[in-house]
C-alpha positions in Angstrom: 30.7 218.5 113.9 28.6 217.3 110.9 27.0 214.5 113.0 26.3 217.0 115.8 24.4 219.3 113.4 22.3 216.3 112.2 21.3 215.1 115.7 18.0 215.3 117.4 17.2 214.5 121.0 14.5 212.3 122.5 13.8 212.4 126.2 17.0 214.5 126.7 18.4 217.8 125.6 21.6 218.8 123.9 22.7 220.8 127.0 22.1 217.9 129.5 25.3 217.1 131.3 25.4 213.4 130.1 24.8 214.5 126.5 27.7 217.0 126.8 29.9 214.2 128.1 28.8 212.0 125.2 29.9 214.6 122.6 33.2 215.3 124.5 33.9 211.5 124.6 33.3 211.3 120.9 35.6 214.2 120.2 38.4 212.3 122.0 37.9 209.2 119.9 40.4 208.4 117.2 39.3 208.2 113.6 39.1 204.4 113.9 37.0 204.6 117.1 34.6 207.1 115.5 34.2 204.7 112.6 33.3 202.0 115.1 30.9 204.3 116.7 29.1 205.0 113.4 29.0 201.2 112.7 27.5 200.7 116.2 24.9 203.5 115.9 24.1 203.4 112.1 25.5 200.2 110.6 27.9 202.2 108.4 31.5 203.0 109.1 31.6 206.6 107.8 29.5 209.6 107.1 28.8 210.7 103.5 30.0 214.0 102.2 28.3 216.9 104.0 26.4 217.9 100.8 25.0 214.3 100.6 24.2 213.8 104.3 20.5 214.0 104.9 20.0 211.5 107.7 19.5 212.5 111.3 20.9 210.6 114.3 18.7 210.4 117.4 20.3 210.5 120.9 17.6 209.1 123.2 17.3 208.8 127.0 18.2 205.4 128.3 15.7 203.8 130.7 17.6 202.0 133.4 14.4 201.0 135.2 15.8 202.2 138.5 19.3 200.8 138.0 22.6 202.8 138.3 23.3 204.4 134.9 27.0 203.9 135.3 26.5 200.1 135.2 24.9 200.0 131.7 26.3 200.2 128.2 24.6 202.4 125.6 22.1 200.8 123.2 21.8 201.3 119.5 19.1 200.8 116.9 20.9 200.9 113.6 17.8 200.8 111.4 16.7 204.1 113.0 20.2 205.6 113.5 19.5 205.9 117.2 21.6 205.6 120.3 20.3 205.4 123.9 22.6 207.0 126.3 22.6 206.4 130.1 23.3 209.3 132.3 26.9 208.5 133.0 28.5 210.4 136.0 31.9 211.2 134.5 33.7 211.7 131.2 35.9 208.7 131.9 32.9 206.4 132.4 31.2 207.8 129.3 34.2 207.2 127.2 34.9 203.8 128.6 31.3 202.6 128.2 31.0 203.9 124.6 34.3 202.3 123.7 33.3 199.0 125.2 29.9 199.1 123.3 31.4 200.0 120.0 34.2 197.4 120.2 32.1 194.5 121.5 29.3 195.1 119.0 31.1 194.9 115.7 28.3 193.8 113.3 24.8 194.9 112.6 23.6 191.3 113.4 24.9 191.7 117.0 23.4 195.1 117.6 
């Protein structure tokens, strides 16, 4: 919930279907998977205390250049705390692609 409050959107909106699926998928993640997500998106494995959290995550539209969104993994830019989310068609695909991205990309150097 803290992360959601500190999120802005670029090229998409909080009430877009694929963004709602993104948040729903994150809510289903275990604590370890959430930590991996933070490392993927931000280069850090946990959020600071709410009183010390001043950063803002950006969730941006993912440009598939005409490809099928379901075939792409999300992209991250850790220096800018930004994640680009394709418009996945289902919660299952959203969760699967996010998990694949956060587990395959385990270091900032590979991001």
